Structure formats: structure tokens, C-alpha cells
C-alpha positions, 0 to 999 in steps of 0.5 A: 559486523553489520549490527556493530556498525549500526550501533555506532551509527555507521553503515557497513559498505563491504557486505562480504566477510573477508576475515579479521585481518582484512579491511572493511569500508564504512559510511557515517551519518554525515556521509564520510566513507572510511575503512577499518581493519576487521580486528578493530571493527569487531571491538565495537569502537570504530568511529569516523575520524572526520566527525571526531575531528569536528567534535574535538574542534567544537570542544576546543572552541568551547573551552577557549570561550569558557576560559577567555583564551584566544588561539592565534592559529584560530583552530585546533591543529592536533593533540601534539601541535604546539599552538599560541594562546593569549589569556584574559590578562594578556599573557602569551604562551605556547603549548600543545593543544591537548593541554587545553583539552586536558583542562590547563590554562595560562601558566603565568596565571596559574603561578600567580594563583599558586603563589597566592595559595602559598602566601595565604594563611588560608591555603586550605580554604584555597584548596577547598574552593578549587574543589568546590568549583569542580563540584567536589571536595578536598578531604584534607583538614590540614594545609602543608603546602601547595606541593603536598599530596591531598585526598580529593573527592569528585561529585561521583564519589570517586576518591584519589590523591593528588598534588594540590597545585595540579588541582589548582592548575585545572586537573581533576578526577582521573577516574571520571576522565577514564569513564568519559573516554570509555563511554565514547567507545561503549556499546549499549548492547555489548553484554547481549552480543557477548552472551549471544556469541558464547551461546552460539558456541554452546557456552556462556558468558560468566561476567555480568558487567559490560565494560568495552569489547576490548576488555576481558571477560570470563567465559565457560565452554560446553565442556565446562572449561573456564577462561578469561579473554578479550571480548572482541576476540570472541566476537571475532570467532575465537573460543575455548583454547583448551577444546582447540588443543584437545581437538589437535591432540593425537592418539596412539592410533594416529601413531600406528597409522603414521608408522604403517604409512612408512611400512613400519609399526608403532610398538608402544600401546599408549600415547602421552604427548608429542614429546614423550618417546615411543617405540618404533619398528621399520620394515627391516625390523630395526627398533628404536625410540623417538618422539612423535614430534620428530617422526611427524613434524621433522620427517625422521624415521629409522636411524639404522636405515639412514646409517646404512644408506650413508655407510660403505664400511662392511663392518659398520653395516653389519653392526647396524644390521645386527642392532636392528 
């Protein structure tokens, strides 16, 4: 965890490992102290929320300046906070602050622009201009209205389909947006850390491309079992579930030992699982069939002996003794 913190520009202040469900204290480069639960820390995505708020505030101010918008509150109050804005044309409106960060602007100006596209005979050219402003292309060659779907391509070559008015209103490539978000959480040495964690357990990482620690990867254990799981679970100590189940699997010798501890015997010669009945014999010679799960986990033993303990009728007692 010390390495994970260092890669994020953080210092781990809690130097004792307490498990994934415990909280650990960190300090960022700006001197802010904060805590995170171990499961989150091991994903490699921990950030200082105070520093993140400063970054978002700066981005918020940049976008306002670029679009000529004025925020009446003077500062960013949070994603879902409804704030008041004024555009270059003097229009005022209220919207959630996250809309500004997502690329949206004045709704009245957007409607004017949309109306212009609807009325213009060169509507297709309007769409091409909107795409060019974002460094991409509109791949359509026919204009069928501002509310229709068109194919677009961004500067990175990603292609997607979107309604025209969403692009004119400021929307753009959804894949680029996801990549930008992912890069904020990307661990530059993530692949090497996953490979090292697998090698430490005598296995290997089969995936060759690193995404995020909370993405899924393919692994192989020393016994050849292959499975897919989240990276942060392996970094946190999890490994091959099949091997873990094998380690828990009981044998016929275990069943014989359980019976002997109760003064009896297990008469079966093979064990086929916790829910497959075996033949047992108690110290009084009674023989019956029962699942290992019932004997081991529920504490049950000879049903005839149990009935003899609770039965006072001589005829019934002879019956249970004879069945033994």
C-alpha cells in the first residue's frame, strides 16, 4: 500500500496493515490528511478530495471564461447544486453546476442556434461546423433534421451515433470522456504490480493490457486453473477460488475421524462431497445413512439413539433397538 500511495503522490501515515476493511490515514503533497478504507486504497484510485475540489474549481472557472459566462454565486458549489448564470447575451438561467463541466451553456442561446440549424438550408453544413470546432467530423452526407441521429468521429478516431442537437449543444465523444475519467485513476505501474502479485502466489497474469485496478483481469494459478477477477482483489490478497475450495475439501479419512470422535465408525469407503450420503455406525451398532453436512455442521448423529432417549414406550424402544 505504501507503493500505491507513492504512485498517487501520497504518503501513507498508517504503517501497520490492519486488513482491507480497516481505515488508513494518508497525506497528500499539499499537506492535507485524510482516511480511506483498505478496499478503496488497494484499487490505486485514492485521491485527496480537497485537492480534487481545487482542481474542479479551477476547471469550472476556465470554462466560464471560455464561454463568456458569469456565475452569480462566484464559485463552484458541487455537482448537483443549482447555480445561477448569465451568458454574453444577457440571458439568465439556473442549472446544476455539473452541466457546465459537461460542456453545456446557455439554453436560450442553444435554442437559437438549433432553430438556425432547422431553418437553414445548409443544416448539414451546420453539423459539420459543430464537429470541426471540436476537432472531429460529422460523417453524414444527408441532413434530415436537428432531432435525427448522425454518425460522428472525434480527433482520436472514435465513432459513435448521437442526436444532432446534443452535439450542437456542446456534447461530444463519450469514449473520450470515459478515457479522461479513467486516466485520472490510472496507475502507471499497475500492470507490473498485478504481475508481481500473481508471481508471488506462484501464478501469472494472463492479461497484457492494463486499464484500472477495479477492472477485471485474467489470471492462472500454479495448478493451471484460470479465472477472471478484479485487479484490486488480487492486490488485496485474494487468489484462486478453485484452489481454496480444494483446500477446504474433506476426505473419507476426515469422515472416519469424525465418526471415531463420537465413538462410532464411517462404513463408506469413498467421499463424494458434503451432500452425498454416507453410511455410519454408532457405538451401539445402529447403522444409518446421512449427509456429511448434517453430521459435521449440524451436530447430528445416530437417529435411533436419539429416539431411544426420548421414547418411554417399551414396544417402540425394542423396535429402535432391533433396527440398530
